[in-house]
C-alpha positions as CSV (number, residue, x, y, z in Angstrom):
1,M,-42.4,2.2,-59.8
2,S,-39.1,1.6,-61.7
3,K,-37.7,4.7,-60.0
4,L,-38.2,3.0,-56.6
5,R,-36.4,-0.2,-57.6
6,K,-32.7,0.5,-57.4
7,S,-29.7,-1.7,-57.5
8,R,-27.1,-1.9,-54.7
9,S,-25.0,0.6,-56.7
10,G,-27.7,3.2,-56.0
11,R,-28.7,3.5,-59.6
12,A,-32.1,2.7,-61.2
13,G,-32.8,-1.0,-62.1
14,G,-31.1,-2.3,-65.2
15,P,-27.5,-2.8,-66.2
16,P,-25.0,-0.2,-65.3
17,P,-23.5,2.1,-67.9
18,G,-21.1,0.2,-70.2
19,G,-23.2,-3.0,-70.2
20,P,-23.6,-5.9,-67.8
21,L,-20.9,-6.7,-65.3
22,K,-18.4,-9.4,-66.3
23,P,-16.7,-11.7,-63.8
24,P,-13.0,-10.9,-63.4
25,Q,-10.7,-12.9,-65.6
26,P,-7.6,-14.6,-64.1
27,P,-4.3,-13.0,-65.1
28,K,-2.4,-14.5,-67.9
29,P,0.7,-16.5,-66.9
30,G,3.8,-14.4,-66.5
31,T,1.8,-11.1,-66.0
32,T,0.7,-9.1,-63.0
33,S,-3.0,-8.3,-62.7
34,T,-4.0,-4.7,-62.4
35,S,-7.7,-5.2,-62.5
36,A,-7.9,-7.7,-59.6
37,T,-9.0,-6.7,-56.1
38,P,-6.8,-3.8,-55.0
39,A,-4.4,-4.3,-52.1
40,T,-5.8,-3.4,-48.7
41,P,-4.3,-0.2,-47.3
42,P,-2.3,-0.6,-44.1
43,A,-4.7,1.6,-42.1
44,A,-7.7,-0.5,-43.2
45,L,-5.8,-3.7,-42.4
46,A,-5.0,-2.4,-38.9
47,G,-8.6,-1.9,-38.1
48,S,-9.9,-5.2,-39.7
49,R,-11.2,-8.2,-37.7
50,P,-8.1,-10.4,-38.4
51,A,-5.8,-7.8,-36.8
52,A,-7.9,-7.9,-33.6
53,G,-7.4,-11.7,-33.5
54,I,-3.7,-11.2,-33.9
55,R,-3.5,-8.6,-31.0
56,L,-5.4,-10.6,-28.5
57,P,-2.8,-13.4,-27.9
58,W,-0.1,-10.7,-27.3
59,T,-2.3,-9.0,-24.7
60,W,-2.7,-12.3,-22.9
61,I,1.0,-13.0,-23.2
62,A,1.7,-9.6,-21.6
63,V,-0.9,-10.3,-18.8
64,L,0.5,-13.7,-18.1
65,S,4.1,-12.6,-18.1
66,V,3.4,-9.8,-15.6
67,F,1.4,-12.2,-13.4
68,I,3.9,-15.1,-13.5
69,V,6.9,-12.8,-12.8
70,A,5.1,-11.0,-10.0
71,L,3.8,-14.2,-8.3
72,G,7.2,-15.9,-8.7
73,V,9.1,-13.0,-7.1
74,R,6.6,-12.9,-4.1
75,L,6.7,-16.7,-3.5
76,L,10.5,-16.8,-3.7
77,A,10.7,-13.9,-1.2
78,Y,8.2,-15.7,1.0
79,H,10.4,-18.9,0.9
80,Q,13.5,-16.9,1.9
81,M,11.7,-15.0,4.6
82,H,11.0,-18.2,6.5
83,A,14.5,-17.6,7.9
84,W,12.7,-14.9,9.9
85,P,10.9,-17.0,12.6
86,L,8.4,-14.1,13.3
87,L,7.1,-14.0,9.7
88,E,4.0,-15.9,10.4
89,K,3.5,-14.8,14.0
90,A,0.6,-12.5,13.9
91,E,0.8,-11.6,17.6
92,V,4.2,-9.9,17.1
93,L,2.6,-6.6,15.9
94,A,-0.4,-5.2,17.6
95,D,-2.2,-4.4,14.3
96,T,-1.6,-7.8,12.8
97,H,-2.7,-9.4,16.0
98,Y,-6.0,-7.5,15.9
99,Y,-6.6,-8.3,12.3
100,D,-5.9,-12.0,12.9
101,M,-8.2,-12.1,16.0
102,M,-11.1,-10.4,14.2
103,A,-10.6,-12.6,11.1
104,R,-10.9,-15.7,13.2
105,Q,-14.1,-14.4,14.7
106,V,-15.5,-13.8,11.2
107,A,-14.4,-17.2,10.0
108,G,-16.2,-18.7,13.1
109,G,-19.5,-17.0,12.1
110,D,-19.4,-13.9,14.3
111,L,-19.9,-11.2,11.6
112,L,-21.2,-8.4,13.8
113,G,-18.8,-8.4,16.8
114,N,-19.6,-6.2,19.8
115,H,-17.8,-2.9,19.3
116,P,-17.5,-0.2,16.5
117,Y,-14.7,-0.9,14.1
118,F,-11.3,0.2,15.4
119,L,-9.2,-0.7,12.4
120,S,-10.3,-1.1,8.7
121,P,-13.1,-3.8,8.6
122,A,-12.8,-4.7,4.9
123,Y,-9.5,-6.3,5.4
124,Y,-10.4,-8.6,8.3
125,Y,-13.6,-9.6,6.6
126,A,-11.6,-10.6,3.5
127,L,-9.1,-12.3,5.8
128,G,-11.9,-14.1,7.6
129,L,-13.3,-15.3,4.2
130,G,-9.8,-16.7,3.3
131,Y,-9.6,-18.4,6.7
132,A,-13.1,-19.9,6.3
133,L,-12.2,-21.3,2.8
134,F,-8.6,-22.4,3.2
135,G,-8.0,-22.6,6.9
136,A,-7.0,-20.1,9.6
137,G,-3.4,-19.0,9.9
138,A,-1.0,-16.4,8.7
139,A,0.5,-18.8,6.1
140,T,-2.9,-18.9,4.4
141,A,-3.2,-15.1,4.4
142,L,0.3,-14.5,3.1
143,V,-0.1,-16.9,0.1
144,L,-3.4,-15.3,-0.8
145,Q,-1.8,-11.8,-0.5
146,C,1.0,-13.0,-2.9
147,I,-1.6,-13.9,-5.4
148,L,-3.5,-10.6,-4.9
149,G,-0.2,-8.7,-5.2
150,A,0.4,-10.4,-8.6
151,L,-3.1,-9.5,-9.7
152,T,-2.4,-5.9,-8.6
153,C,0.5,-5.8,-11.0
154,V,-1.8,-7.0,-13.8
155,L,-4.2,-4.2,-12.9
156,A,-1.3,-1.7,-13.2
157,Y,-0.6,-3.2,-16.7
158,A,-4.3,-2.8,-17.6
159,I,-4.4,0.9,-16.4
160,G,-1.2,1.7,-18.3
161,R,-2.5,0.1,-21.4
162,K,-5.7,2.0,-21.3
163,V,-4.2,5.4,-20.7
164,F,-0.8,5.3,-22.4
165,G,-0.7,2.1,-24.6
166,P,0.3,-1.5,-24.3
167,T,4.1,-0.9,-24.0
168,A,3.5,1.6,-21.1
169,G,1.2,-0.9,-19.4
170,W,3.8,-3.7,-19.7
171,I,6.5,-1.5,-18.2
172,A,4.2,-0.4,-15.4
173,G,3.2,-3.9,-14.5
174,G,6.9,-5.0,-14.6
175,L,7.9,-2.1,-12.3
176,L,5.3,-3.1,-9.6
177,A,6.2,-6.8,-10.0
178,L,9.8,-6.0,-9.0
179,Y,9.1,-3.2,-6.5
180,G,10.8,-4.5,-3.4
181,Y,8.7,-2.6,-0.8
182,L,5.4,-3.9,-2.4
183,V,6.7,-7.4,-2.3
184,Y,7.5,-7.0,1.4
185,Q,4.0,-5.6,2.1
186,N,2.4,-8.6,0.4
187,L,4.2,-10.7,3.0
188,V,2.9,-8.7,6.1
189,L,-0.5,-9.3,7.7
190,L,-1.7,-5.7,7.1
191,P,-4.4,-4.3,4.8
192,D,-2.3,-2.5,2.3
193,S,-2.3,-5.3,-0.3
194,V,-6.1,-5.2,-0.4
195,I,-6.2,-1.4,-0.3
196,L,-3.9,-1.1,-3.3
197,F,-5.9,-3.7,-5.3
198,L,-9.2,-2.0,-4.6
199,N,-8.0,1.5,-5.5
200,L,-6.5,0.4,-8.8
201,A,-9.6,-1.6,-9.6
202,A,-11.7,1.5,-9.1
203,L,-9.4,3.5,-11.3
204,W,-9.4,0.9,-14.0
205,V,-13.3,0.9,-14.1
206,L,-13.6,4.7,-13.9
207,I,-10.9,5.7,-16.3
208,D,-13.1,5.3,-19.4
209,L,-15.2,8.1,-18.0
210,E,-12.6,10.5,-19.4
211,Q,-13.9,9.9,-22.9
212,R,-17.5,8.6,-22.5
213,L,-20.0,8.8,-19.6
214,S,-21.6,5.7,-18.4
215,S,-23.8,5.6,-15.3
216,L,-23.2,1.8,-14.9
217,R,-19.5,2.3,-15.0
218,A,-19.7,5.2,-12.5
219,F,-21.9,3.0,-10.2
220,I,-19.4,0.1,-10.2
221,G,-16.5,2.5,-9.7
222,G,-18.3,4.1,-6.8
223,A,-18.9,0.7,-5.2
224,L,-15.2,-0.2,-5.5
225,I,-14.3,3.2,-3.9
226,G,-16.7,2.2,-1.1
227,L,-14.9,-1.1,-0.6
228,A,-11.5,0.8,-0.7
229,A,-12.8,3.2,2.0
230,A,-13.9,0.3,4.2
231,A,-10.2,-0.8,4.0
232,R,-8.9,2.8,4.5
233,A,-11.2,5.7,4.8
234,N,-9.2,8.2,2.8
235,A,-10.7,6.7,-0.4
236,L,-13.9,8.5,0.4
237,L,-12.2,11.7,-0.9
238,L,-12.3,10.1,-4.3
239,V,-16.0,10.5,-4.6
240,P,-16.1,14.3,-4.6
241,A,-12.9,14.5,-6.6
242,V,-14.1,12.1,-9.4
243,G,-17.5,13.7,-9.3
244,L,-16.0,17.2,-9.9
245,F,-14.0,15.8,-12.7
246,I,-17.1,14.3,-14.4
247,W,-19.0,17.6,-13.9
248,F,-16.3,19.8,-15.5
249,A,-14.9,17.4,-18.1
250,H,-18.4,16.8,-19.6
251,R,-20.0,20.2,-19.5
252,R,-22.1,19.5,-22.6
253,A,-23.4,16.2,-21.3
254,G,-26.4,17.7,-19.5
255,R,-28.4,15.1,-17.8
256,K,-25.9,12.3,-18.4
257,R,-23.3,13.9,-16.1
258,I,-25.9,14.4,-13.4
259,M,-26.8,10.7,-13.6
260,A,-23.1,9.7,-13.7
261,C,-22.3,11.7,-10.5
262,A,-25.4,10.3,-8.8
263,A,-24.5,6.8,-9.7
264,L,-20.9,7.3,-8.4
265,A,-22.2,8.5,-5.1
266,A,-24.9,5.8,-4.9
267,G,-22.4,3.0,-5.5
268,C,-20.1,4.2,-2.7
269,L,-23.1,4.7,-0.3
270,L,-24.4,1.3,-1.0
271,V,-21.2,-0.3,0.2
272,V,-20.3,2.0,3.1
273,A,-23.8,2.1,4.6
274,P,-23.9,-1.5,5.9
275,F,-20.7,-0.8,7.9
276,T,-22.1,2.4,9.4
277,I,-25.4,0.6,10.2
278,R,-23.6,-2.2,11.9
279,N,-21.6,0.3,14.0
280,Y,-24.9,1.9,15.1
281,I,-26.3,-1.5,16.0
282,V,-23.5,-2.5,18.3
283,S,-22.9,1.0,19.9
284,K,-26.0,3.1,19.4
285,E,-23.7,5.8,18.1
286,F,-23.0,7.2,14.6
287,V,-19.5,5.9,13.5
288,L,-19.0,6.2,9.8
289,L,-16.3,3.5,9.6
290,T,-13.7,3.4,12.4
291,T,-13.0,5.1,15.7
292,T,-9.3,5.8,14.8
293,G,-9.8,8.9,12.7
294,G,-9.3,11.4,15.6
295,R,-6.2,9.5,16.9
296,N,-4.5,9.6,13.6
297,F,-5.4,13.2,13.0
298,W,-3.9,14.1,16.4
299,K,-0.8,12.0,15.9
300,G,-0.1,13.8,12.6
301,N,-0.9,17.4,13.5
302,G,-0.9,17.8,17.3
303,P,1.9,19.0,19.5
304,G,5.0,16.8,19.0
305,A,4.0,15.7,15.5
306,T,7.0,14.7,13.4
307,G,5.5,14.2,10.0
308,S,5.5,10.4,10.4
309,H,3.9,8.1,12.9
310,R,4.4,8.8,16.6
311,F,3.2,6.9,19.7
312,L,0.8,8.7,22.0
313,E,1.6,9.4,25.6
314,K,-0.6,7.6,28.1
315,D,-2.5,10.7,29.1
316,E,-3.5,11.4,25.5
317,W,-5.8,8.5,25.0
318,S,-8.0,6.0,26.9
319,Q,-8.8,3.3,24.3
320,G,-6.0,1.7,22.2
321,L,-5.3,-1.6,20.6
322,L,-4.2,-3.1,23.9
323,Q,-7.8,-2.7,25.3
324,Y,-9.2,-4.4,22.1
325,L,-6.7,-7.2,22.2
326,T,-7.4,-7.9,25.9
327,G,-11.2,-7.6,25.7
328,G,-11.3,-4.4,27.8
329,Q,-12.6,-2.1,25.0
330,D,-15.4,0.5,25.8
331,A,-17.2,1.7,22.7
332,Q,-18.4,4.9,24.3
333,V,-14.9,5.8,25.5
334,A,-13.3,5.0,22.1
335,I,-15.9,7.3,20.3
336,A,-15.4,10.0,22.9
337,D,-11.6,9.7,22.4
338,S,-11.8,10.2,18.7
339,E,-14.1,13.2,18.9
340,R,-12.0,14.8,21.6
341,L,-8.8,14.4,19.7
342,T,-10.3,15.6,16.5
343,S,-11.5,18.8,18.3
344,Q,-8.1,19.3,20.0
345,T,-6.3,18.9,16.6
346,W,-8.4,21.6,14.9
347,S,-7.9,23.9,17.9
348,H,-4.2,23.4,17.7
349,I,-4.1,24.0,13.9
350,A,-6.1,27.2,14.4
351,S,-3.8,28.5,17.1
352,H,-0.6,27.5,15.3
353,P,-1.2,28.1,11.5
354,V,2.4,28.9,10.6
355,Q,3.8,25.9,12.4
356,T,1.1,23.7,10.8
357,A,1.9,25.0,7.3
358,G,5.6,24.1,7.9
359,L,4.6,20.7,9.1
360,W,2.5,20.0,6.1
361,I,5.4,21.1,3.8
362,K,7.6,18.7,5.7
363,K,5.1,15.9,5.3
364,L,4.9,16.6,1.5
365,G,8.7,16.2,1.4
366,L,8.5,13.0,3.4
367,F,5.7,11.7,1.1
368,F,8.0,11.8,-2.0
369,H,11.2,10.9,-0.1
370,A,13.0,7.6,-1.1
371,R,13.0,6.3,2.5
372,E,10.3,3.7,3.2
373,L,9.2,4.8,6.7
374,G,7.7,2.2,9.0
375,I,6.4,1.7,12.5
376,R,7.1,-1.9,13.5
377,D,6.6,-3.4,10.0
378,H,10.2,-2.8,9.0
379,F,11.2,-3.3,5.4
380,Y,14.9,-2.7,5.9
381,F,15.1,-5.2,8.8
382,A,13.3,-7.8,6.7
383,Q,15.9,-7.4,4.0
384,T,18.5,-9.0,6.3
385,F,16.5,-12.3,5.9
386,S,16.0,-12.2,2.1
387,S,18.7,-11.7,-0.6
388,L,15.8,-11.2,-3.1
389,L,14.4,-8.2,-1.1
390,R,18.0,-6.8,-1.0
391,G,18.5,-7.3,-4.7
392,L,15.3,-6.0,-6.2
393,W,16.3,-2.9,-8.1
394,V,12.9,-1.1,-8.3
395,S,12.5,1.4,-5.5
396,F,10.6,4.5,-4.7
397,A,14.0,6.3,-4.9
398,W,13.6,6.6,-8.7
399,I,9.9,5.7,-9.2
400,A,9.0,9.0,-7.6
401,P,11.2,11.3,-9.7
402,L,10.3,9.5,-13.0
403,G,6.6,9.4,-12.1
404,L,6.5,13.1,-11.3
405,L,8.2,13.9,-14.6
406,G,5.7,11.6,-16.3
407,L,2.8,13.4,-14.5
408,W,4.0,16.7,-16.1
409,S,4.4,15.2,-19.5
410,A,1.0,13.5,-19.4
411,L,-0.9,16.6,-18.2
412,R,0.7,18.6,-21.0
413,A,-0.5,16.1,-23.5
414,R,-4.0,16.1,-21.8
415,R,-3.7,12.4,-20.9
416,G,-4.2,10.5,-17.6
417,R,-6.2,13.2,-16.0
418,L,-8.3,10.8,-13.8
419,L,-5.1,9.0,-12.8
420,S,-3.6,12.3,-11.8
421,I,-6.7,13.0,-9.6
422,F,-6.3,9.7,-7.9
423,L,-2.7,10.6,-7.2
424,L,-3.6,14.0,-5.8
425,V,-6.1,12.5,-3.4
426,Q,-3.5,10.1,-2.1
427,V,-0.9,12.9,-1.5
428,A,-3.4,15.3,0.1
429,S,-5.0,12.7,2.4
430,F,-1.7,11.5,4.0
431,V,-0.2,15.0,4.2
432,A,-3.3,15.8,6.2
433,I,-2.4,13.0,8.8
434,F,1.1,11.5,8.7
435,V,3.4,9.7,6.2
436,I,4.6,6.1,6.4
437,G,5.7,3.9,3.5
438,R,2.8,1.6,3.3
439,Y,0.3,4.5,3.3
440,R,1.7,5.7,0.0
441,L,1.6,2.4,-1.8
442,V,-1.3,3.5,-4.0
443,A,0.6,6.6,-5.0
444,A,3.7,4.5,-5.7
445,A,1.6,2.3,-8.1
446,L,0.2,5.4,-9.9
447,L,3.7,6.9,-10.1
448,A,5.0,3.6,-11.6
449,V,2.4,4.0,-14.5
450,L,3.5,7.6,-15.0
451,A,7.1,6.6,-14.9
452,A,6.5,4.1,-17.7
453,Y,4.9,6.9,-19.8
454,Q,7.9,9.1,-19.2
455,L,10.3,6.4,-20.4
456,L,8.3,6.1,-23.6
457,W,8.2,9.9,-23.9
458,W,12.0,9.9,-23.9
459,S,12.2,7.1,-26.3
460,E,10.0,9.0,-28.8
461,R,12.0,12.2,-28.4
462,I,15.2,10.3,-29.1
463,R,13.7,8.7,-32.2
464,Q,12.6,12.2,-33.4
465,R,16.0,13.7,-32.5
466,Q,14.3,16.4,-30.3
467,W,17.3,17.1,-28.0
468,R,16.1,20.3,-26.3
469,P,13.2,18.7,-24.4
470,L,15.4,15.8,-23.6
471,L,18.0,18.1,-22.0
472,W,15.4,20.0,-19.9
473,T,13.8,16.9,-18.6
474,A,17.2,15.4,-17.8
475,V,18.0,18.5,-15.7
476,A,14.6,18.2,-14.0
477,L,15.1,14.5,-13.3
478,A,18.5,15.3,-11.7
479,A,16.9,17.9,-9.5
480,L,14.1,15.6,-8.4
481,L,16.6,12.8,-7.7
482,L,18.5,15.1,-5.4
483,V,15.3,16.2,-3.6
484,T,13.8,12.7,-3.1
485,N,17.1,11.1,-2.1
486,R,18.4,13.9,0.3
487,P,19.8,12.8,3.7
488,L,17.1,12.1,6.3
489,R,18.8,12.1,9.6
490,E,15.6,12.5,11.6
491,F,14.4,9.1,10.4
492,P,17.5,6.8,10.0
493,R,17.3,3.7,7.9
494,N,17.8,1.4,10.8
495,A,15.3,3.1,13.1
496,G,13.3,0.4,14.9
497,F,15.9,-2.3,14.5
498,G,16.1,-2.5,18.3
499,D,12.4,-3.4,18.5
500,Q,12.8,-6.0,15.9
501,Y,15.8,-7.7,17.5
502,A,14.1,-7.6,20.9
503,A,11.0,-9.4,19.4
504,L,13.3,-12.0,17.9
505,G,15.0,-12.4,21.3
506,F,11.7,-12.9,23.1
507,Y,10.7,-15.5,20.5
508,Y,13.9,-17.5,20.9
509,A,13.7,-17.2,24.7
510,G,10.2,-18.7,24.5
511,Q,11.7,-21.6,22.6
512,R,14.3,-21.9,25.4
513,D,17.1,-21.3,22.8
514,C,19.4,-19.0,24.7
515,A,22.2,-19.4,22.2
516,K,20.1,-17.6,19.6
517,A,18.3,-15.3,22.0
518,L,21.4,-13.8,23.5
519,P,22.8,-12.2,20.3
520,A,19.3,-11.0,19.4
521,Y,19.0,-9.2,22.7
522,Q,22.5,-7.8,22.4
523,N,21.8,-6.5,18.9
524,A,18.6,-5.0,20.2
525,L,20.5,-3.0,22.8
526,A,23.0,-1.8,20.2
527,S,20.4,-0.7,17.7
528,P,18.0,2.3,17.5
529,W,14.5,1.8,18.9
530,I,11.3,3.4,17.8
531,E,10.6,6.3,20.1
532,Q,7.6,5.5,22.4
533,P,6.6,6.1,26.0
534,S,7.5,2.6,27.1
535,L,10.9,2.6,25.3
536,E,13.2,2.4,28.4
537,G,11.0,-0.2,30.0
538,M,11.4,-2.4,26.9
539,R,15.2,-1.9,26.9
540,N,15.4,-2.8,30.5
541,K,13.5,-6.1,29.8
542,A,16.0,-6.8,27.0
543,R,18.9,-6.1,29.5
544,Y,17.3,-8.5,32.0
545,H,17.1,-11.2,29.3
546,V,20.7,-10.7,28.3
547,G,21.8,-11.3,31.9
548,L,19.5,-14.3,32.2
549,C,20.8,-15.9,28.9
550,Q,24.4,-15.3,30.0
551,F,23.7,-17.0,33.3
552,Q,22.0,-20.0,31.7
553,L,24.8,-20.4,29.2
554,G,27.3,-20.7,32.1
555,R,28.8,-17.2,32.0
556,P,28.0,-15.9,35.5
557,L,30.6,-13.2,35.6
558,E,29.2,-11.6,32.4
559,A,25.7,-12.0,33.8
560,R,26.7,-10.3,37.0
561,A,28.0,-7.2,35.2
562,T,24.8,-7.0,33.1
563,I,22.4,-7.3,36.0
564,A,24.4,-4.9,38.2
565,D,24.0,-2.3,35.4
566,L,20.3,-3.0,35.2
567,R,19.9,-2.7,39.0
568,E,21.5,0.8,38.8
569,R,19.2,1.8,36.0
570,L,16.1,0.6,37.9
571,A,17.2,2.4,41.0
572,L,17.5,5.7,39.1
573,D,14.1,5.3,37.4
574,S,12.1,8.3,38.7
575,G,8.9,7.2,36.9
576,S,6.8,4.2,37.7
577,P,9.2,1.3,37.5
578,D,8.0,-2.2,36.5
579,A,7.6,-4.0,39.9
580,E,7.6,-7.4,38.3
581,L,10.8,-6.7,36.4
582,Q,12.4,-5.4,39.6
583,Q,11.4,-8.5,41.5
584,A,12.7,-10.8,38.7
585,T,16.0,-8.8,38.6
586,E,16.6,-9.2,42.3
587,L,15.9,-12.9,42.2
588,L,18.3,-13.4,39.3
589,W,20.9,-11.3,41.1
590,R,20.8,-13.6,44.2
591,H,21.2,-16.7,41.9
592,I,24.2,-15.0,40.2
593,E,25.8,-14.1,43.5
594,Q,25.5,-17.6,44.7
595,A,27.0,-19.0,41.5
596,T,29.9,-16.6,41.5
597,A,30.5,-17.3,45.2
598,A,30.5,-21.0,44.5
599,E,33.1,-20.5,41.7
600,G,35.3,-18.4,44.1
601,T,35.3,-21.2,46.7
602,G,35.8,-23.9,44.1
603,D,32.6,-25.7,44.9
């Protein structure tokens, strides 16, 4: 039995060799103890409980600093942008008008609607929830988006911290906090703020799967991907991409990897299925999420595709936003439109493979170009109303080159593989349709994290005096800067300024402020417009309002010259001229003639 009774030292019961243990004696005065408890090694100290307590406050300081800076920048930009009277006018853009209209229906209790989703449903459900809780209106939405934008910067910090360490996370969060284009998009009633947040949240949840499989984490990540897909459907591509990563990165995991892949798919399906079921209830047709897939595929790959967004001709489609905004939508026609355009696009690609390959290469170049392409949500025009937007120094012009270098460095070090997969999905999905600035915001955030890693990579090489890799990467950076900042004459920086000034003029005219409306219309006619089928008709309306404002401001001779030019243009219009505009022009011409005649007679 004595053999079974052992002391904590692992020896048999009884005193240890050398006699019973004695308590340690205090050192004598003036001497240093060598028999006292040995000093804790630095490595052990770093992993002890007190160290964790010391690190925690610094983590929260980093989180709060990123959040406060990001939110402060956005609210200051929002304050300055009030100089732009159209900032909170949702009806100015067709997309924002649709989202605002649908959100108000949701806030009013109409959750189902009466037609398949035309644009991303997740955004206007989120917007409707905000309207229900805090009151309907664009001001409510924009403040909430500023907060969401700041939280997105915190997510970038968290992702960078997980993958590359706390310093990289702090730099990544700071870059997004000061990224001017993201600040602008947080101030536009469009879904990209929500899309970016959901994609980064999914990555943050899933990124631990690189090291250790967890079915619960895979399920939550899949659900977040489903929500992101309900905001923009390209996120669905993440499910097979992440699933393949899990399968090949954990080859020895056996049943665990099968369970993780199944959980990922189940989480996504659980979120997407209610949207699909709802579409079937209201239309009796299978529509996975929205009816715009075929339109966008045709815009980006059909005849006349430019690599960026283009407006369709009237004979190319039957159901557009105008029908949805005026209540004239037809679910069956919208579904048939999408299916027809999808089929036409594949036929065009099959019959023009070389042309399509060249177009995709062009789109890849546009994706990584410094220019922030827009449709009617125009970042560069908005800069004229905000000194902060003009002054923010973080831009895609150098986030992209630094991020691409960081991607190379990270993959060589076998780090950030899942982050790289998310980036690849973003690039591929928009090269497959068309490129505009807000579509690549998720990629910009991921590139910001990789840029932070590249900066730290350089710092480490400098510290170690490794000059050769520094030289090669500096040459690579210079080459990437030249490529991403090359001249882009096809898409000038001020493209669409004419549309923006015209909208501003129409607003001031509605306020009966001709003194402000007149220069806005004149700037519209002097600036480039977005190419679209109704372009000349919109310009002619602007010309009419220039003449009307000149006449109302007591300048009949100037008004006479303007309206005379407009009458000539309308007479030469071989298409289908606007009968209402022609009638208004002739009526204004008679008033001007009477006024000039009265001036000539001295009456």
